[in-house]
N, C-alpha and C positions, 0 to 999 in steps of 0.2 A: 624499446617504450614499454612501460607499463603501462595498461589499461585495467580502470576500472568500470566493468558494464552491467548496468542494470538487467537482468533477463527478459524483467516481464513479469505478471500477474500467475501466469502458468501455461497459457497457450504458447505452441513455439511460433506461431506467425506473429507472437506481441510482442517480441523482442523487435527494436529499433531494427533498421536498414544498416545504419553505423554500428550498431552491436553484431548482427548477425556477419557484414564486412570484418568486423575486426577476427571474430570467432572462426573464420574461413581464413584468416592471415596467422593468425597466433602459432609460436610454437610451442607453449608453455600453455596449459588452462587452471588453474584452481578455482573452481567452481563447491557452491555452496550446498552440497549433498542432495539430498532429498528434495529438498527445499525447489529447486531448479528443475525443469522438466528436462529427461534426459536426451529424448529428442532433439535438443538443442545440441548436445554435443554430434551427433552428426554430422553438424555444418564443418568440424575440423577437418584438416589436411589429415591424411595416414599416418604420416610422421609425429605428429603432435603428442607431447608428453601432457596426461590427463592425472589431476590430483581431488581429492573429494579433501574439503576442507574441512567436513565435519569431523574426520580423524585426526585432526590437525591442531596444535596450538598456535598463537600467535605466532608464535617467535618460529616455529615449524613453518608459517606460511611466509613469513619475512626472509625467510633463509633461502626456500625454493624462490622465490622473486629476484633477488637478490643476486644468485648464481646464475640465474638465467638470464641478467640483464648484464651481467660481467662477461656473460659468453655472447653478447650481441643477440640475443633473442628476444621475439617478441613475445611478452605476457600476457595473458587476460585472466583477470580475477572477476569469476560469475558471480554475480552476486542476486538473491530470489528480488524479483521487485525492482524497486529505484532502492540502490545501496543507501542512500541518505535517512531512509527512516528502518531504523533497528539493524543495521545494517555491521554494523562495528568498523567503520570504515575509517573513520578518522583517524585510530591507533594505528592504524595500517600504514597510512598515510606520512603518520609523524615519524615512524619508523624509514620510510625512505627518503624522508626530508633528513634524518638524519645522516643517512648513505649518499647524500646528493644526489639521489636518483630519480629521475623525470617521471611523471605519470601523468596521465589526465584522466578524465570522469566521462564517461557516457552512460545518459538517466534512461532508467526505464519506465515502465508502467507500473504503477505500485498495485498490489493487491486491494487496493481501499477503490480506484479505480472501476476493477476489475467488478469490487462487490456492488458499486451503482449500477453497471451494467448489469450484471446477473438480475437488476432488480425494475432494471428501466426508471433510475431515480435520481432526481438532480438533487444532492443535498443543500442548497442556497436558493432555497423558493420564496419570494417576495411575501415579505409579513409574516413571513414564517418562523425562518431560520437563515442568517447572513453570514454564518459563522461554522467553523468545521472543528471541533477539539481532536483530534487525534492523541490518543494516550492508550496504556494498560496497564493492568492490576500490576501490583508488588506481588512477585512470586518469591522464588528462590533468587533472585535480584531486587534490590529495591527499587522504589521510584523517590524523585524529592518530595519531605513531606508538603509542601507548598503545591504539588500537583497530583496530591492523593483523590482519586475517585470520587468523594463525596464531593469536596468542594469544586472541583469542577464541572459536577453536574449541578451544580448551583444557578448556573449561568443559562441553564436551559436550553442550549446552543444543539446543534449536531453534534453528536459524540461517534467516533470512530473505535472500537477497543481492539487492539491487537495481542496478541499472545495471551488469552486468558481464558480461552474457550473452556479450559478445565476447571475453572473456580468460579463456575456461573452462579451458584448460590450466596458466594460470597458478594462477587460482582452486582447480583439484583439489591443485595443488602444496601451496599455503597452508593447505587444509584438510589435509594428511595430516602436513604439519610439525606443524601444531595438537595432532595426536594423533587424527582420525578415520580408520579404518579403510577401505581400500578397498571394502569390502562394506559400509557403511555406508549405508544407505538415504538416495537422494536423489530430486530432482522438478526437473524444468523444466516451467513454465506460462508460454507465449507468448501475450499481450495477454489475460488473462485477463477474462472476462465479455462480449467482443468476439464479434461473430458468428465471427471469424477463430481462436478459441482452440483453441490445443493443448495437450495435458499429456501427460508423458509421466515414467513411473516409472522410475530406474535405479540407481548407485550412485555415490558419492564417485566411485570408479575408472573410471566410464565416463560421467563429467559429459558431454565435449569428445565422445567418440565420438556419445552419443545426439544433441546437437546438430548434428554435421556432418553426421548420418543426415535429418535432418528440416529441414536447411535454417535452423536457427534462429540468430542473431547478433545480434540487438537483441530491445528490447521483450519482455522475459522474465525473468521470476522465478526464481530458484534455492533451492530448500527442502531443506535437509539435516536428518536427523535421525532416529531408529527410529520418533517418530512418523507417518515418510510411508508403511511398513507397519502401522502400527497392530496389532504383534504384542504378546501377552504384557504387556500393560496390567493395573491393578487395577480393581474396580468401584469407581467414585464413591464416595464416602460420602452425596453431598448429597443423595440419593432412595434408600438403604439403608436400610430396614425395624428398623435396628438402630441407626440413628444418629438424635440428638434435636435437636432444633432449635427455636428460639424460637415457629414453627409448627408444627410435627408432633411427636407425643412417641414412645417407642420403643414398637415393635410386641411385645407377649407372645408368647410363643410358640404360643401357642391360636389368635392370629391371624396369626401367617405361615402358619400349616398351610393358611389358608384364603384366601391370595393365589393 
């Protein structure tokens, strides 16, 4: 069996229990290079064979997995964060489907969750933002035209931008063109949940300057929206005494006075 495993956002103890167990059982591990904390490889068996996919093409990765499967071995394809985000995982699965090779997917903690933890931030504050747009800038590889940053920024939702820390001046321009103001709250989170983690709150207008001041040009997430400073949000109905749910009745005025 081949297992696609999310390594988590960086800290080695943020891999899931299932992912850890699979690493311990693996005969072959193909991991995503410097994006995966090397401490996770200490979970492997002594005889486990390890490959760094940063040095490999898709075809070379597939060949390793196919040969391991033909030899009756357990393979873990260890991706950073959760493979469903910028993991190029579907193309690997398609090649395995062509060879009729079974595989399973073990999810992981994405770095956008780790970035929220670094800032003690809630992405979905009532009356502030109830939507999160996860995207990236077009760089050496394009994005669909309909998903260009400025058009997404027009929604004024919370945005989390991956793979764009080296293009912050251009990113600022696209945010402003899309409708964000220069003083819109923003944040830069470098290597979320790693020991080297750094987090800086700034504004859309000072993104590039903030990154330059702290020497950040890669491996960082950009967060934009009013949730960053979490001002002027409405209390959630979820635990409100006047809000009735399937599991809790509405409190009477007398009961609320006792709270």
